[in-house]
Steps between C-alpha positions, in 0.01 A plus 500: 500500500633833407407656841452374844149462617392700801349231706761322719362155457507526113831664454724363232844584373615510142530154342320335789157355464197640699368268769224271380249671724571849371158531312299336772652711778437822323135411431436553873615858492143641458617704195397526137760352266593662184746310260619773268708420196671677221624357159730649242350827405621856544179556714680298780628845611154561636527231760658723763211743460252218547667372802529844667135567427398172675734534796250689705267202542581342842319173415683425171792287436686502163746268347661598171594272209752638235581315190862526376403749238316716739803554726668671210275795551559518871877509526557826681528705179324803642257608777218391278673161463631393841674175544236228557665389821418843662131433446522260794527804728151626393232433776284183435756334269586161658724371232637524146528177295707436190516198264813366660338497847293187422772257397803678632601188699430137434152415619443244781180335622334732750632819347283773379393515140499870453245543221250278694573684822436841337183379333368373841594821670348740258141641512555654153774508243551830313739499199588859398646528255422188306736491202422351155739220577347407832152535352594244239645266764190510710250440229729223360520330841878542544648506845878570437553752787368578840215723395359282220530206731289688761238569222508144373451369849209741581184344640251554215221299656481597876555146592872502598454804733214622703377731230569603138753785465544723207799617301495861383730582209600849351657440149770736382676479165591693180195601304586271208537215741159585660329530153643163383238244421666238728466743786125536426471120520688481822302771677183332386621191684535693823173699459264260324615163606659548840342837590300583804121459434324774710136410431476146631311336773635524851774245583519404141746767370719403204838615382797638676673766269435875497667703226564865551538604141781747406454865419603716203792745546863563388702179603851498627617389158359821346206336326147643558208264539347220709716271706596722805421343823179628682582798725663365815266709719204322341673165553532582876130593501408151347720322756346681787150433368554133431656442844242711688768732639353806657633844453836537677505729805 
């Protein structure tokens, strides 16, 4: 894990596995659990803003997953792009997890399997930004890194855990990539095949994905058009609403 967790009984050091009980212990903390993730898009630089905006909720616990590509945008280049390790100092952030944290040491029976532990821990998974590459992996069923393994192992039926939990994604990519026909097909999978069905009978809800479609603006690459991640403040509002978080004091 890239940063040490705050709770003494779940502390881990670099290259050491979390204790097998890490998820179960944390579930007794009486907090709401947000698993926040970022994949390889420039919009990853908005993650610090989102974390700071959510730091005022006393009943919220956050764990962050960064893909290898996402870390390229949070390497300490500027005040807007602090090093990702510094994000562990933001209130409510319990840990930052990278791909190498899952299989960093040889696995032994009884050891934690990180992508399963994180899935059990989370009340919701929010991926912002969702890159074109990770979108393709998710809809294709790939699980070749920590984030896509969590998504692939997600409980889509409500039978593994005590209740069905949703995944919220905010795509972000170049306009040409967003307008590509394959992207349209992939978004259709998330929205039409796997999407949350709002108007269904009680206790018979279907779907587990919610897509926060991108907006039109000038992108970091200089192109103007659709593909920019939904405004981070609006994403914060969606997270607060979905998790039932009250207005911070």
